[in-house]
TORPA-4810 file (N, C-alpha, C, O; in nm, 3 decimals):
<nodes>
NODE_1_1.980_-3.651_-1.957_1.908_-3.565_-1.854_1.950_-3.426_-1.881_2.066_-3.394_-1.905_M
NODE_2_1.835_-3.333_-1.876_1.866_-3.176_-1.936_1.882_-3.120_-1.804_1.793_-3.081_-1.728_N
NODE_3_2.052_-3.122_-1.779_2.054_-3.046_-1.624_2.005_-2.925_-1.600_1.957_-2.882_-1.495_Y
NODE_4_2.027_-2.846_-1.755_1.984_-2.676_-1.736_1.861_-2.650_-1.688_1.824_-2.566_-1.607_E
NODE_5_1.778_-2.766_-1.774_1.598_-2.745_-1.749_1.587_-2.804_-1.613_1.513_-2.721_-1.560_K
NODE_6_1.608_-2.879_-1.538_1.612_-2.955_-1.390_1.626_-2.871_-1.328_1.532_-2.842_-1.254_E
NODE_7_1.771_-2.772_-1.323_1.766_-2.699_-1.224_1.741_-2.562_-1.240_1.787_-2.478_-1.164_T
NODE_8_1.661_-2.534_-1.349_1.566_-2.408_-1.341_1.412_-2.425_-1.255_1.343_-2.340_-1.199_E
NODE_9_1.390_-2.592_-1.274_1.266_-2.584_-1.179_1.305_-2.581_-1.008_1.208_-2.551_-0.938_N
NODE_10_1.409_-2.603_-0.948_1.439_-2.645_-0.835_1.461_-2.496_-0.771_1.525_-2.411_-0.834_L
NODE_11_1.406_-2.469_-0.648_1.390_-2.368_-0.536_1.467_-2.379_-0.423_1.522_-2.488_-0.407_T
NODE_12_1.491_-2.266_-0.312_1.574_-2.293_-0.203_1.419_-2.315_-0.126_1.372_-2.228_-0.053_N
NODE_13_1.365_-2.418_-0.148_1.277_-2.482_-0.044_1.321_-2.555_0.045_1.391_-2.655_0.032_Y
NODE_14_1.259_-2.476_0.199_1.316_-2.530_0.287_1.177_-2.593_0.412_1.171_-2.596_0.535_S
NODE_15_1.103_-2.627_0.327_0.983_-2.711_0.415_0.898_-2.621_0.465_0.909_-2.500_0.443_G
NODE_16_0.809_-2.675_0.534_0.688_-2.594_0.589_0.710_-2.500_0.706_0.777_-2.541_0.801_S
NODE_17_0.660_-2.382_0.708_0.662_-2.296_0.805_0.578_-2.298_0.951_0.458_-2.271_0.963_F
NODE_18_0.643_-2.326_1.026_0.576_-2.340_1.164_0.634_-2.254_1.283_0.712_-2.290_1.372_K
NODE_19_0.575_-2.132_1.262_0.642_-2.053_1.381_0.622_-2.049_1.525_0.513_-2.039_1.581_P
NODE_20_0.742_-2.058_1.584_0.727_-2.050_1.731_0.699_-1.933_1.771_0.650_-1.862_1.683_D
NODE_21_0.717_-1.867_1.914_0.708_-1.719_1.963_0.804_-1.642_1.907_0.917_-1.689_1.917_S
NODE_22_0.794_-1.546_1.855_0.867_-1.429_1.807_0.827_-1.336_1.689_0.707_-1.313_1.678_G
NODE_23_0.891_-1.295_1.621_0.835_-1.194_1.537_0.949_-1.228_1.387_1.071_-1.241_1.381_T
NODE_24_0.854_-1.232_1.293_0.891_-1.250_1.152_0.881_-1.158_1.051_0.784_-1.084_1.044_Y
NODE_25_0.957_-1.155_0.984_0.970_-1.079_0.831_0.904_-1.167_0.707_0.968_-1.270_0.688_Q
NODE_26_0.825_-1.155_0.646_0.753_-1.229_0.558_0.733_-1.164_0.412_0.671_-1.058_0.400_I
NODE_27_0.782_-1.223_0.313_0.724_-1.199_0.164_0.649_-1.305_0.135_0.692_-1.419_0.151_T
NODE_28_0.533_-1.280_0.092_0.439_-1.360_0.050_0.476_-1.349_-0.156_0.477_-1.254_-0.234_I
NODE_29_0.499_-1.492_-0.174_0.548_-1.501_-0.308_0.469_-1.525_-0.409_0.479_-1.476_-0.522_I
NODE_30_0.365_-1.623_-0.361_0.266_-1.646_-0.447_0.114_-1.643_-0.375_0.089_-1.693_-0.265_E
NODE_31_0.016_-1.572_-0.464_-0.141_-1.594_-0.407_-0.159_-1.711_-0.357_-0.112_-1.815_-0.403_E
NODE_32_-0.238_-1.698_-0.250_-0.301_-1.834_-0.179_-0.371_-1.936_-0.254_-0.447_-1.898_-0.342_P
NODE_33_-0.354_-2.069_-0.231_-0.411_-2.164_-0.270_-0.502_-2.251_-0.179_-0.453_-2.301_-0.078_K
NODE_34_-0.649_-2.276_-0.213_-0.727_-2.342_-0.130_-0.658_-2.518_-0.144_-0.620_-2.586_-0.240_E
NODE_35_-0.666_-2.540_-0.014_-0.615_-2.690_-0.012_-0.720_-2.740_0.148_-0.804_-2.667_0.200_T
NODE_36_-0.686_-2.863_0.188_-0.756_-2.929_0.300_-0.658_-2.989_0.359_-0.569_-3.043_0.292_E
NODE_37_-0.655_-2.991_0.490_-0.609_-3.075_0.595_-0.674_-3.192_0.613_-0.792_-3.160_0.598_Y
NODE_38_-0.669_-3.332_0.640_-0.707_-3.430_0.620_-0.639_-3.520_0.778_-0.523_-3.558_0.766_I
NODE_39_-0.693_-3.544_0.887_-0.638_-3.581_0.987_-0.643_-3.743_0.982_-0.712_-3.795_0.894_D
NODE_40_-0.579_-3.818_1.065_-0.547_-3.951_1.074_-0.705_-4.005_1.084_-0.718_-4.110_1.021_E
NODE_41_-0.810_-3.965_1.141_-0.963_-3.998_1.114_-1.045_-3.964_0.976_-1.160_-4.001_0.951_K
NODE_42_-0.958_-3.886_0.893_-1.010_-3.876_0.773_-1.111_-3.700_0.796_-1.172_-3.643_0.706_G
NODE_43_-1.101_-3.663_0.910_-1.184_-3.527_0.903_-1.091_-3.413_0.835_-0.973_-3.381_0.846_N
NODE_44_-1.195_-3.369_0.763_-1.097_-3.221_0.661_-1.151_-3.108_0.754_-1.241_-3.084_0.834_K
NODE_45_-1.036_-3.051_0.692_-1.025_-2.904_0.772_-0.986_-2.798_0.628_-0.888_-2.819_0.556_T
NODE_46_-1.070_-2.703_0.611_-1.075_-2.630_0.478_-0.902_-2.548_0.527_-0.869_-2.529_0.644_P
NODE_47_-0.830_-2.517_0.430_-0.711_-2.410_0.484_-0.654_-2.353_0.339_-0.704_-2.394_0.234_Q
NODE_48_-0.549_-2.259_0.340_-0.484_-2.229_0.244_-0.322_-2.252_0.279_-0.268_-2.255_0.389_I
NODE_49_-0.257_-2.272_0.131_-0.152_-2.249_0.150_-0.083_-2.145_0.062_-0.115_-2.117_-0.054_E
NODE_50_0.019_-2.092_0.136_0.100_-1.981_0.088_0.260_-2.018_0.059_0.327_-2.094_0.130_L
NODE_51_0.303_-1.957_-0.045_0.460_-1.971_-0.052_0.504_-1.862_0.007_0.448_-1.763_-0.042_I
NODE_52_0.591_-1.830_0.103_0.666_-1.703_0.165_0.799_-1.766_0.157_0.851_-1.876_0.145_I
NODE_53_0.835_-1.602_0.175_0.998_-1.626_0.182_1.034_-1.586_0.331_0.974_-1.491_0.380_D
NODE_54_1.112_-1.641_0.392_1.100_-1.597_0.556_1.265_-1.611_0.573_1.316_-1.708_0.518_V
NODE_55_1.348_-1.524_0.644_1.480_-1.560_0.656_1.539_-1.609_0.523_1.614_-1.707_0.516_N
NODE_56_1.507_-1.547_0.433_1.576_-1.595_0.312_1.556_-1.726_0.279_1.642_-1.760_0.198_Q
NODE_57_1.485_-1.810_0.304_1.427_-1.913_0.298_1.275_-1.918_0.260_1.185_-1.857_0.318_E
NODE_58_1.260_-2.026_0.121_1.118_-2.048_0.067_1.062_-2.109_0.153_1.143_-2.174_0.218_R
NODE_59_0.929_-2.123_0.198_0.870_-2.208_0.259_0.709_-2.207_0.233_0.642_-2.105_0.215_R
NODE_60_0.650_-2.372_0.235_0.519_-2.343_0.205_0.441_-2.310_0.372_0.482_-2.367_0.473_N
NODE_61_0.332_-2.215_0.372_0.246_-2.183_0.511_0.144_-2.216_0.499_0.074_-2.160_0.415_W
NODE_62_0.076_-2.350_0.601_-0.050_-2.389_0.571_-0.115_-2.284_0.664_-0.052_-2.237_0.759_Y
NODE_63_-0.241_-2.249_0.637_-0.347_-2.167_0.766_-0.424_-2.277_0.736_-0.423_-2.354_0.640_I
NODE_64_-0.506_-2.268_0.859_-0.655_-2.272_0.845_-0.752_-2.174_0.835_-0.732_-2.067_0.891_S
NODE_65_-0.863_-2.196_0.766_-0.939_-2.099_0.725_-1.047_-2.095_0.841_-1.134_-2.181_0.858_K
NODE_66_-1.024_-1.962_0.932_-1.104_-1.980_1.040_-1.218_-1.836_0.993_-1.203_-1.776_0.886_S
NODE_67_-1.307_-1.807_1.075_-1.403_-1.736_1.054_-1.434_-1.604_1.127_-1.543_-1.547_1.129_K
NODE_68_-1.295_-1.554_1.199_-1.318_-1.438_1.225_-1.217_-1.320_1.162_-1.135_-1.366_1.083_T
NODE_69_-1.212_-1.220_1.178_-1.125_-1.125_1.132_-0.975_-1.136_1.205_-0.862_-1.120_1.159_F
NODE_70_-1.027_-1.171_1.345_-0.879_-1.150_1.450_-0.802_-1.278_1.422_-0.693_-1.286_1.480_N
NODE_71_-0.847_-1.406_1.322_-0.767_-1.499_1.314_-0.669_-1.481_1.199_-0.686_-1.391_1.116_G
NODE_72_-0.561_-1.570_1.194_-0.450_-1.544_1.111_-0.500_-1.517_0.947_-0.469_-1.427_0.869_L
NODE_73_-0.593_-1.638_0.932_-0.641_-1.637_0.803_-0.727_-1.468_0.742_-0.711_-1.402_0.639_F
NODE_74_-0.825_-1.447_0.873_-0.851_-1.326_0.820_-0.818_-1.182_0.834_-0.868_-1.079_0.791_G
NODE_75_-0.726_-1.209_0.901_-0.599_-1.094_0.878_-0.534_-1.123_0.754_-0.557_-1.027_0.681_Q
NODE_76_-0.482_-1.187_0.710_-0.462_-1.231_0.566_-0.567_-1.149_0.494_-0.550_-1.034_0.452_L
NODE_77_-0.664_-1.211_0.486_-0.784_-1.168_0.386_-0.820_-1.035_0.365_-0.854_-0.984_0.258_M
NODE_78_-0.807_-0.969_0.510_-0.801_-0.801_0.504_-0.731_-0.737_0.425_-0.762_-0.658_0.336_L
NODE_79_-0.596_-0.789_0.475_-0.455_-0.708_0.383_-0.487_-0.764_0.216_-0.459_-0.690_0.122_I
NODE_80_-0.529_-0.859_0.200_-0.574_-0.915_0.015_-0.670_-0.783_-0.022_-0.672_-0.712_-0.122_G
NODE_81_-0.759_-0.780_0.114_-0.861_-0.695_0.015_-0.824_-0.562_0.018_-0.814_-0.511_-0.094_K
NODE_82_-0.802_-0.493_0.109_-0.713_-0.363_0.089_-0.623_-0.347_-0.015_-0.632_-0.243_-0.080_Q
NODE_83_-0.518_-0.451_-0.051_-0.430_-0.442_-0.144_-0.445_-0.486_-0.266_-0.358_-0.469_-0.351_K
NODE_84_-0.567_-0.552_-0.291_-0.622_-0.628_-0.424_-0.514_-0.786_-0.476_-0.509_-0.826_-0.593_G
NODE_85_-0.455_-0.839_-0.386_-0.348_-0.904_-0.392_-0.259_-0.935_-0.241_-0.247_-0.857_-0.146_K
NODE_86_-0.206_-1.065_-0.253_-0.123_-1.067_-0.145_0.056_-1.090_-0.209_0.158_-1.055_-0.149_L
NODE_87_0.048_-1.158_-0.341_0.172_-1.157_-0.404_0.236_-1.038_-0.383_0.194_-0.923_-0.400_T
NODE_88_0.356_-1.083_-0.340_0.458_-0.950_-0.293_0.457_-0.870_-0.185_0.539_-0.783_-0.155_G
NODE_89_0.359_-0.904_-0.129_0.347_-0.801_0.014_0.421_-0.851_0.143_0.406_-0.962_0.194_E
NODE_90_0.506_-0.749_0.187_0.579_-0.806_0.285_0.469_-0.770_0.437_0.396_-0.673_0.454_Q
NODE_91_0.489_-0.864_0.511_0.426_-0.872_0.646_0.501_-0.913_0.771_0.572_-1.013_0.779_I
NODE_92_0.480_-0.831_0.862_0.534_-0.846_1.017_0.434_-0.966_1.100_0.325_-0.931_1.145_T
NODE_93_0.476_-1.085_1.110_0.420_-1.147_1.241_0.459_-1.151_1.337_0.578_-1.165_1.365_L
NODE_94_0.342_-1.137_1.435_0.392_-1.155_1.578_0.374_-1.271_1.636_0.251_-1.275_1.632_L
NODE_95_0.415_-1.392_1.699_0.360_-1.481_1.727_0.359_-1.516_1.911_0.464_-1.513_1.974_V
NODE_96_0.287_-1.532_1.946_0.281_-1.542_2.122_0.231_-1.629_2.152_0.112_-1.643_2.124_K
NODE_97_0.303_-1.728_2.225_0.243_-1.854_2.291_0.150_-1.855_2.404_0.201_-1.826_2.513_R
NODE_98_0.021_-1.882_2.402_-0.080_-1.857_2.512_-0.142_-2.014_2.525_-0.227_-2.068_2.454_S
NODE_99_-0.080_-2.061_2.627_-0.158_-2.196_2.694_-0.089_-2.286_2.589_0.030_-2.284_2.557_K
NODE_100_-0.198_-2.376_2.536_-0.165_-2.461_2.415_-0.165_-2.408_2.264_-0.165_-2.487_2.169_D
NODE_101_-0.165_-2.277_2.250_-0.161_-2.229_2.092_-0.099_-2.108_2.099_-0.085_-2.032_2.195_K
NODE_102_-0.061_-2.097_1.978_-0.010_-1.980_1.932_-0.110_-1.850_1.911_-0.216_-1.890_1.862_N
NODE_103_-0.109_-1.746_1.927_-0.182_-1.612_1.924_-0.076_-1.544_1.773_0.047_-1.544_1.772_D
NODE_104_-0.160_-1.497_1.668_-0.095_-1.467_1.539_-0.141_-1.288_1.539_-0.246_-1.232_1.573_Y
NODE_105_-0.044_-1.248_1.500_-0.066_-1.101_1.482_0.007_-1.045_1.400_0.130_-1.047_1.415_T
NODE_106_-0.072_-0.963_1.260_0.017_-0.924_1.144_0.018_-0.797_1.170_-0.100_-0.766_1.184_I
NODE_107_0.069_-0.724_1.182_0.120_-0.584_1.222_0.015_-0.504_1.112_-0.079_-0.436_1.153_Q
NODE_108_0.039_-0.517_0.997_-0.027_-0.468_0.881_-0.187_-0.454_0.843_-0.246_-0.398_0.751_E
NODE_109_-0.228_-0.531_0.958_-0.342_-0.606_0.977_-0.398_-0.545_1.102_-0.517_-0.574_1.117_A
NODE_110_-0.354_-0.478_1.185_-0.415_-0.434_1.249_-0.525_-0.322_1.277_-0.606_-0.314_1.370_I
NODE_111_-0.509_-0.257_1.195_-0.545_-0.100_1.176_-0.686_-0.123_1.102_-0.782_-0.048_1.108_N
NODE_112_-0.673_-0.291_1.001_-0.793_-0.318_0.940_-0.905_-0.383_0.994_-1.015_-0.369_0.939_L
NODE_113_-0.890_-0.470_1.121_-0.978_-0.532_1.184_-1.092_-0.437_1.209_-1.066_-0.325_1.254_I
NODE_114_-1.175_-0.462_1.192_-1.308_-0.393_1.232_-1.299_-0.381_1.401_-1.259_-0.466_1.481_P
NODE_115_-1.345_-0.256_1.423_-1.385_-0.244_1.595_-1.527_-0.336_1.617_-1.616_-0.336_1.532_K
NODE_116_-1.532_-0.399_1.720_-1.680_-0.443_1.777_-1.767_-0.337_1.795_-1.725_-0.226_1.828_Q
NODE_117_-1.898_-0.362_1.776_-1.997_-0.263_1.830_-2.025_-0.309_1.971_-1.988_-0.417_2.015_T
NODE_118_-2.088_-0.226_2.033_-2.103_-0.264_2.170_-2.226_-0.356_2.194_-2.237_-0.409_2.305_T
NODE_119_-2.314_-0.379_2.103_-2.400_-0.555_2.088_-2.309_-0.632_2.113_-2.310_-0.698_2.218_E
NODE_120_-2.180_-0.643_1.996_-2.127_-0.757_1.992_-1.992_-0.784_2.117_-1.932_-0.887_2.147_E
NODE_121_-1.979_-0.645_2.168_-1.926_-0.688_2.288_-1.951_-0.752_2.422_-1.876_-0.792_2.510_Q
NODE_122_-2.091_-0.748_2.408_-2.203_-0.774_2.548_-2.196_-0.922_2.504_-2.213_-1.001_2.597_V
NODE_123_-2.174_-0.972_2.386_-2.215_-1.154_2.362_-2.090_-1.216_2.452_-2.077_-1.337_2.464_R
</nodes>
C-alpha cells in the first residue's frame, strides 16, 4: 500500500453540517453539486451539496432547492450570481428556530434579495 498517496486523499471531514440556532462563519470550499434526497418512500427532492469549512472542520452541507429568494438556496444563488462563483466565499449564516423548522439568513445576501412590489405584498 502506498501510504503517501493514500494520505494525500484524506481530509478533515467531519460529517454533514446540520446547524442549530446560532451564528456560523462558513467558507465555501467547492462549487455546489446537484444531488437529490430520496426519502424512505422513494420521493425525490432536488438539492445541492456544498463542501464547506465551519469551525475549522470540513463538512458536507445539503440544501434543498427552494423556489424563493428568501430560502437558503435562493440566498446562495444570489451571492453566486453577484460574485460569479461560490468557491472561496465566506458567509455568515444566522439560524433561528421557529416552531418546527429553522429560518436561515445569510448576512451577505440580505441586500441582494429583491424587494417585493406592492402587488406581490397584497398576495
